[in-house]
VOBA-1610 file (N, C-alpha, C; in pm, whole numbers, padded with zeros to 5 digits, always signed):
BEGIN
Met-01127-01672+05064Met-01132-01570+04960Met-01012-01479+04974Thr-00948-01448+04863Thr-00839-01351+04863Thr-00879-01231+04781Val-00815-01119+04808Val-00848-00994+04742Val-00721-00929+04692Glu-00717-00896+04564Glu-00609-00817+04507Glu-00656-00673+04503Arg-00601-00589+04590Arg-00650-00453+04606Arg-00570-00358+04517Arg-00603-00357+04391Arg-00539-00262+04301Arg-00633-00229+04188Lys-00617-00110+04135Lys-00695-00070+04020Lys-00620-00113+03896Gln-00694-00163+03796Gln-00629-00215+03678Gln-00724-00205+03560Pro-00673-00210+03436Pro-00761-00208+03320Pro-00846-00334+03317Leu-00964-00323+03261Leu-01050-00439+03245Leu-00985-00537+03148Pro-00964-00663+03189Pro-00902-00760+03099Pro-00986-00782+02973Ser-00923-00832+02870Ser-00993-00860+02746Ser-01081-00983+02762Arg-01167-01009+02664Arg-01253-01126+02668Arg-01173-01255+02667Arg-01049-01251+02622Arg-00967-01371+02624Arg-00938-01413+02768Asp-00931-01318+02858Asp-00898-01347+02996Asp-01019-01346+03088Phe-01123-01274+03050Phe-01240-01260+03136Phe-01366-01283+03055Ile-01464-01345+03120Ile-01599-01342+03065Ile-01674-01236+03143Ser-01749-01154+03075Ser-01824-01049+03141Ser-01963-01100+03172Leu-01993-01111+03301Leu-02128-01152+03340Leu-02213-01027+03358Gly-02262-00972+03248Gly-02360-00865+03254Gly-02303-00727+03268Ile-02392-00632+03298Ile-02356-00493+03306Ile-02360-00445+03451Gly-02358-00537+03544Gly-02364-00502+03685Gly-02228-00474+03744Ala-02211-00511+03871Ala-02091-00471+03944Ala-01972-00562+03917Phe-01993-00680+03860Phe-01886-00779+03855Phe-01854-00825+03713Val-01726-00860+03692Val-01686-00939+03577Val-01614-01062+03632Val-01618-01171+03559Val-01572-01297+03614Val-01465-01358+03527Gly-01354-01399+03591Gly-01241-01452+03518Gly-01268-01587+03456Ser-01209-01609+03341Ser-01220-01735+03270Ser-01083-01767+03212Ile-01073-01878+03141Ile-00950-01910+03070Ile-00983-01927+02923Pro-00886-01910+02834Pro-00914-01919+02691Pro-00975-02054+02654Leu-01064-02051+02553Leu-01134-02172+02510Leu-01037-02284+02477Ala-00927-02251+02409Ala-00834-02354+02365Ala-00767-02424+02482Ala-00762-02358+02599Ala-00694-02416+02713Ala-00784-02502+02800Arg-00912-02506+02767Arg-01005-02579+02851Arg-00994-02730+02828Gly-01026-02802+02936Gly-01028-02946+02925Gly-01163-02993+02878Arg-01205-03108+02927Arg-01331-03165+02881Arg-01451-03091+02938Asn-01435-03026+03052Asn-01545-02948+03106Asn-01570-02824+03021Arg-01696-02788+03010Arg-01733-02671+02931Arg-01798-02568+03020Leu-01779-02442+02987Leu-01846-02334+03056Leu-01971-02298+02976Val-02087-02320+03037Val-02216-02292+02972Val-02279-02176+03048Arg-02318-02071+02977Arg-02368-01952+03046Arg-02488-01894+02973Arg-02572-01824+03050Arg-02690-01761+02993Arg-02726-01636+03073Thr-02783-01538+03004Thr-02825-01412+03065Thr-02972-01389+03033Leu-03052-01355+03137Leu-03194-01326+03118Leu-03235-01213+03212Pro-03334-01134+03174Pro-03387-01035+03268Pro-03465-01103+03379Val-03437-01063+03503Val-03506-01120+03617Val-03484-01028+03737Met-03582-01020+03826Met-03572-00944+03950Met-03533-00799+03926Gly-03586-00740+03819Gly-03563-00600+03791Gly-03426-00566+03737Thr-03348-00668+03700Thr-03213-00646+03647Thr-03182-00762+03554Phe-03055-00790+03531Phe-03018-00907+03452Phe-02960-01013+03544Gly-03011-01135+03530Gly-02955-01248+03600Gly-02870-01328+03504Glu-02757-01375+03554Glu-02666-01453+03470Glu-02616-01573+03546Ile-02615-01685+03478Ile-02572-01810+03540Ile-02470-01875+03449Ala-02359-01916+03509Ala-02255-01989+03437Ala-02233-02122+03508Val-02233-02230+03431Val-02217-02364+03486Val-02103-02435+03415Val-02017-02501+03491Val-01909-02582+03435Val-01953-02728+03439His-01961-02791+03321His-02007-02930+03315His-01965-02991+03182Arg-01948-03121+03180Arg-01909-03189+03055Arg-02024-03198+02957Asp-02146-03206+03009Asp-02264-03225+02924Asp-02336-03091+02910Glu-02327-03028+02794Glu-02388-02897+02776Glu-02540-02903+02792Lys-02604-03007+02740Lys-02749-03018+02751Lys-02792-03027+02896Tyr-02718-03105+02975Tyr-02751-03117+03118Tyr-02730-02983+03187Ala-02622-02915+03153Ala-02595-02783+03212Ala-02707-02685+03179Gln-02756-02688+03055Gln-02866-02599+03017Gln-02991-02629+03098Gly-03017-02757+03124Gly-03132-02794+03206Gly-03120-02740+03348Ala-03000-02748+03405Ala-02977-02695+03539Ala-02996-02543+03540Ile-02947-02477+03437Ile-02963-02331+03427Ile-03110-02295+03414Asp-03186-02371+03333Asp-03331-02350+03323Asp-03395-02353+03461Ala-03362-02455+03538Ala-03422-02473+03671Ala-03385-02358+03764Ala-03260-02313+03756Ala-03216-02204+03843Ala-03286-02074+03807Phe-03303-02046+03677Phe-03375-01925+03637Phe-03523-01933+03677Gln-03580-02052+03667Gln-03719-02068+03711Gln-03732-02037+03860Glu-03632-02076+03939Glu-03636-02047+04081Glu-03623-01897+04108Leu-03535-01829+04034Leu-03525-01684+04048Leu-03657-01615+04016Ala-03722-01659+03908Ala-03851-01601+03871Ala-03956-01629+03977Arg-03953-01749+04035Arg-04050-01783+04139Arg-04030-01694+04262Val-03905-01678+04304Val-03878-01592+04420Val-03924-01449+04392Glu-03898-01401+04271Glu-03943-01267+04235Glu-04095-01256+04245Ser-04166-01357+04198Ser-04313-01352+04199Ser-04369-01349+04340Val-04292-01396+04437Val-04336-01398+04576Val-04298-01269+04649Leu-04176-01220+04626Leu-04120-01114+04709Leu-04124-00974+04648Thr-04156-00962+04520Thr-04154-00830+04459Thr-04266-00741+04514Arg-04239-00612+04525Arg-04344-00517+04562Arg-04413-00460+04439Phe-04365-00494+04320Phe-04417-00435+04197Phe-04538-00508+04141Arg-04574-00622+04202Arg-04691-00697+04157Arg-04795-00702+04268Pro-04917-00656+04242Pro-05018-00657+04348Pro-05058-00798+04390Asp-05028-00899+04305Asp-05066-01035+04340Asp-04953-01112+04408Ser-04836-01050+04427Ser-04730-01115+04503Ser-04764-01110+04651Glu-04696-01190+04732Glu-04725-01187+04875Glu-04691-01051+04935Ile-04580-00991+04891Ile-04543-00858+04940Ile-04641-00754+04885Gly-04680-00767+04760Gly-04776-00674+04703Gly-04908-00675+04777Arg-04958-00794+04809Arg-05084-00804+04883Arg-05071-00745+05023Ala-04957-00770+05086Ala-04936-00715+05220Ala-04933-00562+05215Asn-04865-00507+05117Asn-04857-00361+05108Asn-04993-00297+05082Leu-05081-00369+05016Leu-05214-00317+04988Leu-05307-00325+05109Ser-05292-00430+05192Ser-05398-00458+05289Ser-05354-00484+05432Ala-05223-00497+05459Ala-05182-00541+05593Ala-05200-00434+05700Phe-05225-00309+05661Phe-05256-00207+05761Phe-05400-00220+05808Ser-05484-00278+05723Ser-05626-00293+05758Ser-05655-00424+05830Ala-05582-00530+05792Ala-05608-00661+05851Ala-05486-00749+05829Pro-05463-00849+05914Pro-05351-00941+05894Pro-05359-01007+05757Gln-05243-01020+05694Gln-05237-01082+05562Gln-05154-01209+05567Asp-05207-01316+05508Asp-05135-01443+05503Asp-05011-01431+05415Val-04902-01491+05460Val-04782-01506+05379Val-04730-01648+05396Ser-04645-01691+05304Ser-04586-01823+05313Ser-04477-01826+05420Ala-04439-01946+05460Ala-04328-01961+05554Ala-04201-01902+05496Glu-04185-01913+05363Glu-04067-01858+05297Glu-04061-01707+05313Thr-04170-01639+05283Thr-04174-01493+05298Thr-04153-01453+05442Ser-04214-01524+05534Ser-04195-01496+05675Ser-04047-01507+05713Thr-03978-01608+05660Thr-03835-01627+05691Thr-03753-01510+05641Val-03779-01464+05519Val-03703-01352+05464Val-03732-01224+05542Leu-03859-01203+05579Leu-03894-01085+05658Leu-03829-01089+05796Glu-03826-01205+05857Glu-03761-01217+05988Glu-03612-01187+05977Ala-03548-01234+05870Ala-03407-01201+05849Ala-03389-01051+05831Ser-03481-00989+05757Ser-03475-00845+05737Ser-03486-00769+05868Leu-03576-00813+05956Leu-03592-00747+06085Leu-03471-00768+06175Arg-03405-00884+06164Arg-03281-00903+06240Arg-03177-00801+06198Trp-03166-00779+06067Trp-03072-00678+06017Trp-03113-00539+06064Ala-03241-00509+06057Ala-03288-00377+06097Ala-03259-00350+06245Thr-03285-00450+06328Thr-03262-00435+06471Thr-03114-00420+06502Ala-03032-00504+06443Ala-02888-00501+06469Ala-02822-00374+06420Thr-02880-00311+06318Thr-02820-00191+06260Thr-02888-00063+06306Asp-02973-00073+06407Asp-03046+00044+06456Asp-03122+00115+06345Gly-03173+00035+06251Gly-03255+00091+06144Gly-03179+00143+06024Ala-03045+00129+06022Ala-02971+00168+05902Ala-03013+00083+05784Phe-03049-00042+05812Phe-03115-00129+05714Phe-03262-00136+05753Asp-03350-00094+05665Asp-03492-00094+05696Asp-03570-00152+05578Pro-03633-00269+05596Pro-03708-00332+05485Pro-03846-00272+05466Cys-03880-00166+05541Cys-04016-00111+05536Cys-04021+00028+05477Leu-03931+00056+05382Leu-03925+00188+05318Leu-03998+00190+05185Gly-04093+00101+05166Gly-04162+00093+05038Gly-04226+00223+04995Arg-04290+00294+05089Arg-04354+00421+05053Arg-04249+00527+05021Val-04135+00521+05086Val-04027+00616+05059Val-03969+00590+04920Val-03951+00462+04887Val-03902+00426+04754Val-03999+00475+04647Glu-04128+00458+04672Glu-04229+00506+04577Glu-04221+00658+04562Leu-04197+00729+04671Leu-04186+00875+04665Leu-04071+00917+04575Trp-03956+00852+04589Trp-03839+00891+04510Trp-03849+00843+04366Asp-03915+00731+04341Asp-03948+00686+04204Asp-03831+00708+04107Leu-03718+00642+04138Leu-03594+00666+04063Leu-03608+00640+03914Gly-03701+00554+03874Gly-03713+00524+03732Gly-03776+00634+03650Asn-03843+00730+03718Asn-03917+00832+03643Asn-03884+00976+03682Arg-03833+00997+03802Arg-03808+01135+03847Arg-03688+01199+03776Thr-03697+01328+03758Thr-03583+01406+03709Thr-03545+01516+03808Gln-03623+01528+03916Gln-03589+01619+04024Gln-03643+01563+04154Pro-03581+01600+04267Pro-03622+01539+04394Pro-03759+01586+04440Pro-03825+01507+04527Pro-03950+01552+04587Pro-03924+01670+04680Thr-04029+01733+04726Thr-04014+01849+04813Thr-03957+01807+04949Ser-03897+01900+05018Ser-03839+01870+05149Ser-03946+01824+05248Asn-04065+01881+05240Asn-04173+01838+05329Asn-04211+01693+05304Glu-04218+01654+05179Glu-04249+01514+05146Glu-04143+01420+05200Val-04017+01460+05188Val-03907+01375+05233Val-03903+01369+05385His-03913+01483+05452His-03901+01487+05599His-04010+01406+05667Arg-04120+01388+05600Arg-04228+01306+05657Arg-04179+01166+05693Phe-04079+01116+05619Phe-04032+00979+05641Phe-03902+00970+05719Ala-03845+01083+05757Ala-03715+01081+05824Ala-03726+01029+05967Arg-03630+00944+06005Arg-03616+00895+06142Arg-03745+00831+06194Arg-03812+00759+06111Arg-03939+00698+06152Arg-03921+00559+06213Gly-03811+00492+06182Gly-03795+00354+06229Gly-03912+00267+06188Leu-03946+00273+06060Leu-04068+00208+06013Leu-04067+00056+06032Phe-03949-00002+06038Phe-03943-00148+06055Phe-04006-00191+06188Thr-04009-00101+06287Thr-04069-00138+06416Thr-04220-00154+06406Ala-04279-00110+06295Ala-04424-00121+06277Ala-04464-00247+06204Leu-04366-00332+06170Leu-04397-00459+06103Leu-04405-00571+06205Glu-04517-00640+06207Glu-04536-00755+06295Glu-04548-00881+06211Ile-04472-00982+06246Ile-04478-01113+06181Ile-04527-01212+06286Gly-04636-01280+06258Gly-04691-01369+06359Gly-04765-01486+06300Lys-04852-01546+06380Lys-04932-01661+06340Lys-05079-01632+06366Ser-05165-01682+06279Ser-05308-01674+06298Ser-05369-01805+06250Gln-05428-01879+06342Gln-05487-02009+06310Gln-05388-02099+06237Gly-05263-02094+06284Gly-05159-02180+06230Gly-05095-02129+06103Arg-05138-02013+06053Arg-05082-01958+05929Arg-04990-01841+05962Asp-04886-01823+05880Asp-04798-01707+05893Asp-04873-01584+05842Val-04866-01475+05919Val-04931-01351+05879Val-04839-01234+05907Val-04866-01124+05835Val-04798-00998+05864Val-04904-00891+05891Val-04866-00798+05980Val-04954-00687+06016Val-04871-00560+06013Phe-04927-00454+05955Phe-04864-00323+05956Phe-04929-00238+06066His-04848-00178+06150His-04900-00090+06255His-04873+00057+06225Glu-04838+00086+06102Glu-04809+00223+06060Glu-04851+00237+05914Glu-04937+00333+05887Glu-04991+00348+05751Glu-04884+00389+05651Asp-04780+00459+05696Asp-04676+00507+05604Asp-04573+00402+05568Met-04584+00283+05619Met-04485+00180+05587Met-04530+00095+05470Gly-04433+00039+05403Gly-04456-00058+05297Gly-04330-00141+05283Ile-04346-00269+05260Ile-04229-00356+05252Ile-04161-00339+05117Asp-04031-00322+05120Asp-03947-00323+05000Asp-03824-00406+05033Leu-03809-00520+04966Leu-03699-00611+04995Leu-03586-00597+04894Gly-03574-00475+04836Gly-03468-00452+04739Gly-03329-00467+04794Gly-03311-00456+04926Gly-03179-00469+04985Gly-03147-00608+05035Ile-03236-00705+05012Ile-03211-00840+05062Ile-03273-00948+04974Gly-03376-00913+04897Gly-03449-01012+04819Gly-03369-01074+04706Lys-03290-00992+04634Lys-03209-01050+04526Lys-03107-01148+04582Gly-03050-01112+04697Gly-02954-01204+04759Gly-03017-01335+04795Tyr-03139-01331+04849Tyr-03210-01454+04880Tyr-03236-01534+04752Gly-03276-01467+04646Gly-03299-01536+04520Gly-03173-01604+04467Val-03060-01536+04479Val-02933-01596+04435Val-02903-01721+04517Asp-02924-01714+04648Asp-02902-01834+04731Asp-02991-01949+04687Arg-03118-01920+04657Arg-03209-02026+04616Arg-03167-02084+04481Ala-03126-01998+04388Ala-03081-02049+04258Ala-02957-02136+04273Ala-02867-02097+04362Ala-02747-02177+04385Ala-02784-02314+04443Glu-02883-02317+04532Glu-02927-02444+04588Glu-02989-02534+04482Val-03062-02474+04389Val-03119-02553+04280Val-03008-02615+04196Leu-02905-02537+04165Leu-02793-02593+04088Leu-02727-02708+04163Arg-02710-02693+04293Arg-02651-02801+04372Arg-02740-02925+04370Ser-02872-02903+04371Ser-02964-03018+04369Ser-02953-03095+04237Trp-02905-03029+04134Trp-02879-03094+04006Trp-02741-03160+04002Gly-02669-03154+04110Gly-02536-03212+04115Gly-02427-03122+04056Ile-02460-02996+04032Ile-02360-02904+03977Ile-02261-02867+04087Gln-02134-02884+04059Gln-02030-02858+04159Gln-01953-02730+04133Asn-01966-02673+04013Asn-01893-02552+03978Asn-01985-02460+03898Ala-02015-02342+03955Ala-02109-02252+03888Ala-02102-02114+03951Leu-02161-02019+03881Leu-02178-01883+03932Leu-02322-01841+03908Val-02378-01770+04007Val-02509-01706+03991Val-02488-01557+04021Asn-02524-01473+03927Asn-02504-01329+03941Asn-02632-01257+03904Val-02690-01185+03999Val-02810-01107+03973Val-02779-00963+04016Gly-02758-00877+03917Gly-02721-00740+03948Gly-02590-00736+04023Gly-02593-00684+04143Gly-02473-00675+04224Gly-02461-00783+04328Asp-02532-00896+04312Asp-02530-01006+04408Asp-02483-01133+04338Leu-02379-01195+04392Leu-02317-01308+04323Leu-02283-01418+04422Tyr-02306-01543+04380Tyr-02262-01658+04458Tyr-02176-01748+04371Ala-02060-01786+04424Ala-01967-01874+04353Ala-01973-02014+04414Ile-02005-02113+04331Ile-02004-02254+04372Ile-01877-02317+04316Gly-01799-02379+04401Gly-01679-02449+04353Gly-01583-02355+04284Gly-01536-02398+04166Gly-01438-02319+04094Gly-01466-02314+03945Ser-01375-02252+03873Ser-01392-02232+03730Ser-01354-02359+03654Glu-01360-02350+03521Glu-01341-02469+03440Glu-01198-02523+03441Asp-01103-02443+03488Asp-00966-02494+03500Asp-00938-02554+03636Gly-01039-02557+03725Gly-01023-02616+03856Gly-00980-02520+03965Asp-00946-02397+03927Asp-00907-02296+04026Asp-01029-02221+04077Pro-01015-02149+04188Pro-01128-02066+04234Pro-01169-01964+04128Trp-01294-01923+04135Trp-01342-01819+04044Trp-01270-01687+04074Lys-01240-01616+03969Lys-01177-01484+03982Lys-01280-01379+03941Val-01319-01295+04037Val-01426-01199+04017Val-01370-01058+04029Gly-01387-00979+03924Gly-01342-00840+03927Gly-01457-00748+03962Val-01430-00650+04048Val-01530-00551+04088Val-01512-00427+04001Arg-01616-00390+03932Arg-01607-00277+03838Arg-01582-00146+03910Asp-01510-00059+03841Asp-01487+00077+03887Asp-01613+00160+03863Pro-01672+00222+03967Pro-01795+00299+03946Pro-01776+00420+03856Asp-01653+00464+03840Asp-01625+00581+03756Asp-01574+00545+03617Asp-01548+00417+03594Asp-01488+00375+03467Asp-01536+00234+03434Ser-01629+00224+03339Ser-01686+00093+03306Ser-01584-00001+03244Asn-01468+00050+03203Asn-01364-00034+03147Asn-01252-00064+03246Gly-01278-00042+03374Gly-01175-00067+03475Gly-01227-00145+03593Leu-01135-00202+03668Leu-01166-00273+03791Leu-01101-00201+03908Val-01166-00206+04024Val-01106-00149+04144Val-01040-00256+04230Thr-01083-00380+04214Thr-01020-00489+04287Thr-01059-00622+04223Thr-00989-00727+04257Thr-01018-00862+04208Thr-01031-00956+04326Leu-01136-01037+04326Leu-01163-01132+04433Leu-01142-01273+04382Thr-01091-01361+04466Thr-01079-01503+04434Thr-01176-01578+04524Met-01275-01647+04464Met-01389-01697+04540Met-01417-01845+04517Thr-01453-01913+04625Thr-01503-02050+04620Thr-01610-02066+04727Asp-01728-02111+04689Asp-01837-02138+04783Asp-01859-02022+04879Arg-01879-01904+04821Arg-01897-01783+04901Arg-01977-01682+04820Ala-02043-01593+04892Ala-02126-01491+04830Ala-02059-01356+04841Val-02089-01268+04746Val-02039-01132+04748Val-02146-01040+04691Ala-02156-00920+04746Ala-02253-00822+04697Ala-02190-00685+04698Thr-02227-00604+04601Thr-02180-00466+04593Thr-02300-00373+04587Ser-02298-00270+04670Ser-02396-00161+04664Ser-02324-00034+04624Gly-02384+00040+04530Gly-02320+00163+04485Gly-02421+00263+04434Asp-02374+00386+04415Asp-02462+00495+04374Asp-02469+00513+04223Tyr-02414+00419+04148Tyr-02401+00436+04003Tyr-02492+00344+03924His-02581+00267+03990His-02670+00176+03919His-02803+00242+03884Gln-02867+00304+03984Gln-02997+00368+03963Gln-02989+00508+04023Tyr-03003+00609+03939Tyr-02993+00745+03990Tyr-03042+00844+03885Phe-03066+00967+03931Phe-03081+01080+03839Phe-02999+01196+03896Glu-02967+01291+03813Glu-02890+01406+03856Glu-02973+01533+03841His-02963+01619+03943His-03039+01744+03941His-02957+01851+04013Ala-02941+01964+03948Ala-02869+02078+04006Ala-02732+02038+04057Gly-02664+01953+03979Gly-02528+01914+04012Gly-02515+01809+04121Arg-02625+01747+04161Arg-02621+01647+04267Arg-02680+01516+04216Arg-02622+01406+04261Arg-02671+01273+04222Arg-02767+01220+04329Tyr-02885+01176+04285Tyr-02984+01116+04373Tyr-02998+00969+04333His-02951+00881+04420His-02947+00738+04387His-03050+00662+04470His-03051+00528+04452His-03159+00446+04507His-03134+00397+04649Leu-03017+00422+04706Leu-02985+00371+04839Leu-03027+00476+04943Leu-03143+00455+05001Leu-03203+00557+05087Leu-03159+00542+05232Asp-03138+00655+05296Asp-03100+00658+05437Asp-03227+00675+05521Pro-03262+00576+05604Pro-03384+00589+05684Pro-03382+00708+05779Asn-03265+00758+05813Asn-03258+00872+05904Asn-03301+01003+05837Thr-03290+01010+05706Thr-03323+01134+05634Thr-03440+01118+05539Gly-03473+00995+05501Gly-03576+00973+05400Gly-03529+01007+05261Ala-03398+01024+05243Ala-03340+01065+05115Ala-03221+00976+05082Pro-03170+00982+04960Pro-03051+00904+04926Pro-02936+00932+05022Ser-02866+00826+05060Ser-02755+00840+05152Ser-02648+00933+05095Gln-02593+01015+05181Gln-02488+01108+05140Gln-02357+01074+05209Gly-02320+00947+05207Gly-02195+00903+05267Gly-02075+00941+05182Val-01959+00894+05225Val-01835+00933+05159Val-01789+00830+05056Val-01860+00717+05044Val-01818+00613+04951Val-01909+00608+04831Arg-01855+00559+04718Arg-01932+00539+04595Arg-01986+00397+04586Ser-01910+00300+04638Ser-01956+00161+04636Ser-01889+00085+04749Val-01958-00021+04792Val-01909-00108+04899Val-01929-00252+04855Thr-01826-00334+04872Thr-01834-00476+04839Thr-01817-00558+04966Val-01911-00651+04988Val-01917-00730+05111Val-01925-00877+05076Ala-01856-00961+05152Ala-01862-01106+05133Ala-01922-01172+05256Ala-01996-01284+05234Ala-02060-01356+05344Ala-02086-01499+05301Glu-02131-01579+05396Glu-02163-01719+05365Glu-02287-01729+05278Ser-02383-01639+05298Ser-02504-01639+05215Ser-02513-01508+05139Cys-02573-01513+05021Cys-02589-01392+04943Cys-02695-01302+05004Met-02793-01360+05073Met-02893-01278+05141Met-02825-01186+05243Asp-02733-01241+05321Asp-02662-01159+05419Asp-02567-01061+05351Ala-02500-01105+05245Ala-02409-01014+05174Ala-02485-00896+05116Asp-02604-00922+05062Asp-02689-00817+05006Asp-02725-00715+05113Ala-02777-00762+05225Ala-02815-00671+05334Ala-02693-00601+05392Gly-02582-00672+05402Gly-02461-00613+05457Gly-02405-00502+05369Ala-02410-00521+05238Ala-02360-00417+05147Ala-02448-00293+05154Thr-02580-00313+05164Thr-02671-00199+05178Thr-02642-00123+05307Thr-02625-00197+05416Thr-02596-00135+05545Thr-02465-00058+05542Ala-02362-00121+05485Ala-02230-00058+05484Ala-02229+00068+05400Phe-02312+00073+05296Phe-02319+00194+05215Phe-02390+00307+05291Val-02499+00274+05357Val-02579+00377+05424Val-02511+00424+05553Ala-02460+00328+05633Ala-02389+00362+05756Ala-02241+00378+05725Ser-02163+00427+05819Ser-02019+00429+05800Ser-01969+00284+05795Val-01862+00260+05721Val-01813+00123+05705Val-01767+00066+05838Asp-01698+00145+05920Asp-01653+00097+06051Asp-01771+00058+06139Lys-01873+00141+06140Lys-01992+00109+06218Lys-02061-00014+06164Ala-02064-00026+06031Ala-02128-00142+05970Ala-02057-00271+06007Arg-01924-00268+06017Arg-01850-00390+06054Arg-01895-00440+06190Asp-01912-00350+06286Asp-01957-00391+06419Asp-02099-00446+06413Met-02184-00383+06334Met-02322-00429+06321Met-02327-00568+06259Met-02248-00590+06155Met-02252-00716+06082Met-02218-00835+06170Ser-02125-00815+06263Ser-02081-00927+06347Ser-02196-00981+06431Gln-02297-00899+06455Gln-02412-00944+06534Gln-02507-01032+06453Val-02509-01012+06322Val-02606-01082+06238Val-02541-01197+06163Ala-02423-01174+06109Ala-02359-01273+06021Ala-02210-01279+06051Pro-02172-01355+06155Pro-02029-01368+06186Pro-01951-01419+06065Gly-01834-01365+06046Gly-01753-01404+05929Gly-01773-01316+05810Met-01871-01227+05814Met-01891-01134+05703Met-01774-01035+05697Glu-01736-00998+05575Glu-01623-00906+05556Glu-01662-00792+05463Val-01617-00672+05497Val-01619-00563+05402Val-01488-00573+05323Leu-01498-00605+05195Leu-01379-00634+05115Leu-01320-00510+05051His-01406-00418+05009His-01354-00304+04934His-01454-00190+04935Thr-01403-00069+04941Thr-01485+00050+04927Thr-01419+00143+04825Val-01500+00223+04759Val-01450+00324+04665Val-01506+00459+04709
//
């Protein structure tokens, strides 16, 4: 992967296809210059944001079928890992795992184990057990912050240490040892879903594609002209500008920033990236962080960590969990 580190105007649609309203725009070539391969793309709401898939293939009908399958996989992952549905595995655990062990699938157990590896390696800067804190801040509905007493209740709790993943009669189970904890996989679940969608596309024999869900993206192969995908990272202060351009092949990238979900009160921005040390939105010095990794699950968790912790500290932490991960750009 190469990085062009310069700020520039957002290219026109002749030069770029815009994959959604998230962190990235993706380079393309003019229709007239394309060969026999076609770029087939679709956008649908999924995982609490917009998911977009672009496939390069000669047969448009076949490409659409592959895209159907990939979106079905994203929806399936969401139905398992979301905390917003009481019938999901995470929803059931959040309702009952403090009272008794709750069965989960091997898949959910794997994602939770990955989350705990990140939490342990980052000394809790990444914490998958902030579900109750996320509910308190309720970014979708609040117009002012909760009281300081409500927030301080969750500060420096290390809630991830209260999550136990184990076996009972041969089944995977989770147990909560702290009533104030709740699982929220918002910092890793979308990345896992992107990885799964990419694997589905590969199972269809697709060699060149992009999967983009919010700020999590995986590039398979290259674009329709045979070159690596060119991905522009949006400027958090200017929706018509880019802060950098990435050249990607068979690699994942994720961006975390304070400009996606937030409200403003008394001249201060309260965003969705919570600092487990304070129980409140992180007050770091950066607006956004872009991270690349072999898997989108790791890139997702790494970007969250790098935003909440200092970037230099995050680099040291990342090497313990995902060697080869890079912090590509900060704003």
